[in-house]
C-alpha positions in Angstrom: 117.9 48.2 -105.4 120.0 45.3 -106.3 117.2 43.0 -105.0 114.7 44.9 -107.1 116.8 44.2 -110.1 116.9 40.6 -109.4 113.6 39.3 -110.8 114.9 36.9 -113.3 112.4 35.3 -115.4 111.6 31.7 -114.6 111.1 30.5 -118.2 114.7 30.6 -119.4 116.0 28.3 -116.6 113.3 25.8 -117.2 114.1 25.9 -120.9 117.9 25.6 -120.2 117.2 22.4 -118.2 115.2 20.9 -121.1 117.8 21.9 -123.6 120.8 20.5 -121.7 119.1 17.3 -120.6 120.5 15.7 -123.8 124.1 16.7 -123.1 126.5 14.8 -121.0 127.3 16.3 -117.6 131.1 15.8 -118.0 131.6 17.6 -121.3 134.3 20.4 -121.4 132.7 23.6 -122.3 134.2 25.8 -125.1 135.6 29.2 -124.0 135.4 32.6 -125.7 138.6 32.2 -127.8 137.1 29.0 -129.2 133.9 30.8 -130.0 135.9 33.3 -132.0 138.0 30.7 -133.8 134.8 28.7 -134.6 133.3 31.8 -136.1 136.4 32.3 -138.4 136.2 28.7 -139.5 132.5 28.9 -140.4 133.0 32.0 -142.5 136.4 31.2 -143.8 137.8 34.6 -142.6 141.5 35.4 -143.1 143.6 35.9 -140.1 145.9 38.4 -142.0 144.4 41.8 -142.8 146.3 41.9 -146.1 144.6 38.7 -147.3 141.1 39.9 -146.4 140.2 41.0 -150.0 141.1 37.5 -151.3 139.0 35.8 -148.5 136.1 38.0 -149.4 136.5 37.0 -153.0 136.3 33.4 -152.1 133.1 33.9 -150.2 131.4 35.2 -153.3 131.4 31.5 -154.6 129.2 30.5 -151.7 126.2 32.3 -153.4 125.1 29.1 -154.9 124.5 27.5 -151.5 121.8 30.1 -150.5 118.2 28.9 -150.3 115.8 30.4 -152.8 112.9 30.1 -150.4 112.6 29.6 -146.6 110.5 26.4 -147.2 113.6 24.7 -148.7 115.4 24.8 -145.5 114.9 22.2 -142.7 113.1 23.5 -139.6 115.2 23.5 -136.4 114.3 23.1 -132.7 115.4 25.5 -129.9 117.8 22.9 -128.5 119.6 22.6 -131.9 121.1 26.0 -131.4 121.6 25.9 -127.6 125.2 26.6 -126.6 127.1 26.8 -123.3 130.3 28.7 -123.1 132.7 29.2 -120.2 134.7 32.3 -119.3 137.3 30.7 -116.9 138.1 33.9 -114.9 138.5 31.8 -111.7 140.3 28.8 -113.1 142.5 30.7 -115.6 143.8 33.8 -113.9 146.0 34.7 -117.0 142.8 35.9 -118.9 141.6 38.0 -115.9 143.7 41.1 -116.7 141.7 41.8 -119.9 138.4 41.8 -117.9 139.4 43.8 -114.9 138.4 47.4 -114.0 139.8 49.7 -111.4 137.3 48.6 -108.9 138.4 45.1 -109.0 135.3 43.8 -110.7 134.6 42.8 -114.3 134.5 45.3 -117.2 131.0 45.2 -118.5 132.2 46.4 -121.9 134.1 43.2 -122.4 130.9 41.2 -121.5 129.1 43.1 -124.3 131.8 41.9 -126.8 131.5 38.3 -125.6 127.7 38.3 -125.9 127.9 39.8 -129.4 130.3 36.9 -130.5 128.2 34.3 -128.8 125.0 35.6 -130.4 126.4 35.3 -133.9 127.8 31.7 -133.2 124.3 30.7 -131.9 122.7 31.8 -135.1 125.3 29.9 -137.2 124.6 26.9 -135.2 120.9 27.2 -135.9 121.5 27.6 -139.7 124.3 25.0 -140.0 124.0 22.7 -143.1 125.4 19.3 -142.4 127.6 18.7 -145.4 129.1 22.2 -145.7 131.9 23.3 -143.4 131.5 27.0 -144.6 128.3 28.9 -144.2 127.0 31.0 -147.2 125.4 33.4 -144.7 126.8 36.6 -143.3 125.1 36.9 -139.8 125.3 40.3 -138.3 123.9 42.0 -135.1 120.9 44.2 -136.0 119.7 45.2 -132.6 120.4 44.6 -129.0 116.8 44.5 -127.8 117.7 44.5 -124.1 120.1 43.4 -121.5 118.9 43.4 -117.9 121.3 42.9 -115.0 120.3 41.5 -111.6 123.8 41.8 -110.0 125.5 45.1 -109.4 129.0 43.5 -109.3 130.5 40.8 -111.4 133.4 39.2 -109.7 136.8 38.9 -111.5 138.0 35.7 -109.9 135.0 33.4 -110.4 134.2 31.5 -113.6 131.3 32.8 -115.7 129.0 30.7 -117.9 127.1 32.0 -120.8 124.1 30.0 -122.2 121.9 30.8 -125.1 119.8 29.7 -128.1 117.7 31.0 -130.9 114.2 32.0 -129.4 112.3 33.3 -132.4 112.8 33.3 -136.2 111.3 35.5 -139.0 112.1 35.0 -142.7 115.7 36.5 -142.5 116.1 37.5 -138.9 116.6 35.6 -135.6 116.1 36.5 -132.0 118.7 35.1 -129.6 118.2 34.9 -125.8 121.4 34.6 -123.7 122.0 34.3 -120.0 125.0 34.9 -118.0 125.7 33.1 -114.7 128.6 33.3 -112.2 130.0 30.5 -110.0 129.6 31.1 -106.2 130.1 28.3 -103.7 129.8 25.6 -106.2 126.6 27.1 -107.8 126.0 29.2 -110.9 123.8 32.2 -110.0 122.2 34.5 -112.7 123.9 37.8 -113.5 122.0 39.0 -116.6 119.6 38.2 -119.4 120.2 39.5 -122.9 118.0 39.5 -126.1 119.7 40.2 -129.4 118.3 40.3 -132.9 120.6 39.0 -135.7 120.0 39.3 -139.5 121.2 36.9 -142.2 122.6 38.4 -145.4 124.2 36.8 -148.6 128.0 35.9 -148.6 128.9 39.5 -149.5 126.7 41.0 -146.8 124.6 42.9 -149.5 121.1 41.3 -149.5 118.9 39.5 -146.9 119.1 35.7 -147.0 116.6 33.1 -145.7 117.2 31.2 -142.5 115.8 27.9 -141.1 112.4 28.2 -139.6 112.1 27.4 -135.8 109.7 24.8 -134.4 108.8 25.1 -130.7 108.3 21.7 -129.1 107.0 22.3 -125.6 104.5 24.8 -124.0 107.5 26.6 -122.5 109.0 27.0 -125.9 105.7 28.1 -127.4 105.6 30.8 -124.8 109.2 32.0 -125.5 108.5 31.9 -129.3 105.3 34.0 -128.7 107.3 36.5 -126.7 109.7 36.9 -129.6 106.6 37.7 -131.9 105.5 40.2 -129.2 109.0 41.8 -129.0 108.9 42.3 -132.8 105.5 44.1 -132.6 106.6 46.1 -129.6 109.7 47.3 -131.5 107.6 48.4 -134.5 105.2 50.3 -132.2 108.0 52.0 -130.3 109.6 53.2 -133.5 106.3 54.3 -135.0 105.6 56.4 -131.9 109.2 57.8 -132.1 109.4 61.6 -131.3 111.2 62.1 -134.5 107.9 61.0 -136.2 105.1 62.0 -133.8 104.4 64.8 -131.4 104.7 64.0 -127.7 101.5 62.8 -125.9 99.4 65.3 -123.9 101.0 64.0 -120.6 104.5 64.5 -122.1 103.7 68.0 -123.3 102.6 68.9 -119.7 106.0 67.5 -118.4 107.8 69.8 -120.9 105.8 72.7 -120.1 106.3 72.3 -116.3 110.0 72.1 -116.8 109.8 75.4 -118.9 107.7 77.2 -116.2 110.2 76.0 -113.5 113.1 77.4 -115.3 111.6 80.8 -116.1 113.4 83.6 -114.5 110.5 85.4 -112.7 112.3 88.7 -111.9 110.3 91.4 -113.7 111.8 93.0 -116.8 111.5 96.7 -117.4 108.0 96.5 -118.7 106.8 94.5 -115.9 106.4 91.2 -118.0 108.2 87.9 -117.5 110.6 87.3 -120.5 110.3 83.9 -122.2 114.0 84.1 -123.0 115.3 84.5 -119.6 115.9 81.2 -118.0 117.4 80.2 -114.6 118.5 76.8 -113.3 116.4 75.3 -110.4 118.4 74.1 -107.4 120.2 70.8 -107.5 119.9 70.7 -111.2 122.2 70.6 -114.3 121.5 72.0 -117.7 121.3 69.2 -120.2 124.0 70.9 -122.5 126.4 70.7 -119.6 125.9 66.9 -119.1 127.7 65.4 -122.1 131.0 63.9 -123.1 132.6 63.2 -126.5 135.0 60.5 -127.7 136.9 59.6 -130.9 138.2 56.3 -132.1 140.3 55.5 -135.1 139.0 52.1 -136.4 142.1 49.9 -136.7 142.2 46.4 -138.5 142.6 44.8 -135.0 139.0 45.6 -134.2 137.6 44.0 -137.3 135.0 41.2 -137.3 135.0 38.1 -139.5 133.6 40.1 -142.4 136.3 42.8 -142.1 134.0 45.5 -140.8 134.4 46.8 -137.3 133.2 44.3 -134.7 129.8 45.3 -133.2 130.9 44.3 -129.7 133.9 46.8 -129.9 131.4 49.6 -130.8 129.3 48.5 -127.8 132.2 48.5 -125.4 133.5 51.9 -126.5 129.9 53.4 -126.3 129.3 51.8 -122.9 132.6 53.0 -121.5 131.8 56.6 -122.6 128.3 56.3 -121.3 129.7 55.0 -117.9 132.2 58.0 -117.8 129.3 60.4 -118.5 127.2 59.0 -115.7 130.2 58.9 -113.4 131.2 62.5 -113.9 127.5 63.7 -113.8 126.6 61.9 -110.5 130.0 62.3 -108.8 129.9 58.7 -107.6 130.4 55.2 -109.1 127.5 54.2 -111.4 126.4 50.6 -111.9 124.8 49.4 -115.1 121.2 48.3 -114.8 120.1 47.9 -118.3 121.1 48.3 -121.9 118.3 48.6 -124.4 117.3 49.3 -128.0 120.8 49.5 -129.6 120.1 49.8 -133.3 122.9 48.9 -135.7 122.0 51.2 -138.5 125.1 50.8 -140.8 128.4 48.9 -140.7 131.5 50.7 -139.7 134.4 50.3 -142.1 138.0 49.6 -141.0 139.9 53.0 -141.2 136.8 55.1 -140.3 136.9 57.8 -137.7 134.3 57.0 -135.1 132.8 59.9 -133.2 130.9 59.1 -130.0 128.8 61.5 -128.1 127.2 60.7 -124.7 124.4 62.7 -123.2 122.6 62.4 -119.9 119.0 62.7 -121.1 116.9 61.8 -118.1 117.5 61.4 -114.3 115.3 60.1 -111.4 116.5 59.7 -107.8 119.7 57.6 -108.2 119.1 56.7 -111.8 120.9 58.2 -114.8 119.7 57.5 -118.4 122.5 58.1 -120.9 122.1 58.0 -124.7 125.2 57.6 -126.8 125.2 58.6 -130.4 127.8 57.1 -132.7 128.7 58.3 -136.2 131.4 57.8 -138.7 133.3 60.5 -140.5 134.4 59.7 -144.0 137.3 61.9 -144.7 137.1 61.3 -148.5 133.6 62.6 -149.0 133.7 64.8 -145.7 130.4 63.3 -144.5 129.1 62.2 -141.1 126.8 59.3 -140.9 125.0 57.8 -137.9 125.8 54.2 -137.2 124.3 53.5 -133.9 122.2 54.9 -131.0 122.8 53.3 -127.6 120.7 53.6 -124.5 122.2 52.9 -121.0 120.4 53.0 -117.6 122.8 53.4 -114.7 122.2 53.5 -111.0 124.5 55.8 -108.9 125.6 55.3 -105.3 124.2 58.6 -104.4 121.1 60.6 -105.5 122.0 62.7 -108.6 121.0 66.2 -109.6 118.1 66.6 -112.0 118.9 67.1 -115.6 117.1 70.0 -117.2 116.5 70.6 -120.9 116.5 74.2 -122.2 115.6 73.9 -125.9 112.7 72.0 -127.7 115.3 69.6 -129.1 116.7 68.8 -125.7 113.1 68.4 -124.3 112.5 65.8 -127.0 115.7 63.9 -125.9 114.5 64.2 -122.3 111.1 62.6 -123.2 112.9 59.9 -125.2 115.1 59.1 -122.2 112.1 59.1 -119.9 110.3 56.6 -122.2 113.4 54.3 -122.2 113.7 54.6 -118.5 110.1 53.7 -118.0 110.3 50.7 -120.2 113.4 49.4 -118.3 111.6 50.0 -114.9 108.7 48.0 -116.2 110.9 45.1 -117.1 112.8 44.8 -113.9 
């Protein structure tokens, strides 16, 4: 199945070549710590938590630098935002420990954090104004559209290279495409493709703000830009057809009804009729309610981003690790991540919040396990829970896994939603 996953699109590599052709071959690439310090400089973020209020006050003054209309901003090319960053796991063993998991491969949760930081820096590079060292924009992750992996294992002792650029722009949002490659025998080979959507807001992160338009220059770039438009339309369609808004299709209703009939206890009741209430589990299956795990995080200042909210990459790492643990305990063998898709960031998480994560196996097929992680914050002052994110992860297990079986109508909707996400991932890879 690793081969099946390895159908990397040709376009990005062609684009990468055209984008890098202008850069000198001998340049030293920045690493991840440099990415993070550049971000702090661009925003003017404080390094001390106790100074964060003052740093935010200073940002207010940048309001005057915001464009009144998108037309007032100079258009940019794809190569203007192109960045290459190195993660020197091979050449700097001292950073390896942070990235290592128990199987002696790389922790994917750490990669999610790095992609998130890089995506934001790429957008700041796209919107950079020559004369201003500080950006008036607050750029935050709105959505992880998809991350598809074509390698099961990421080695902990070989350098990794990230590349990426802005691939589509709306009025206030930007799509970023990123690729991760790993060095083997002197060559970088593809590991994953990622598509993130970032939004620009004013200096206080309260209202949307305009970003520079993007002008494709070559037929390849036209194609990539068009794909960005299609992705936007697809996302709108997907959310319009959400099972929270619309009834399942006729085909999906049949799926649910079949599951229901398969779980009916057919032993006759006193009156000789089959009861709708009495259910039994088919062989080699697990009730959905028994396939979940929960976690809790206290959100400390250490996990804050440059805007003194909790860093999106940290939320992704925590959700991924809980999702992985759920797939692991469900399948009874080591799961490998195949795809991450459709992570919506619905609201920011404040420092000091209690973050509640619940992971649910919502669909299974052969060796595949589809896990949904719901994340919410609990505000102790007003005693309210609010959803911040929904995460969707597709794992492949070493062995075939039992079937997950919904019992209630609500669980059946989760099952169908999982089935839809799984089908979309399979179509991609």
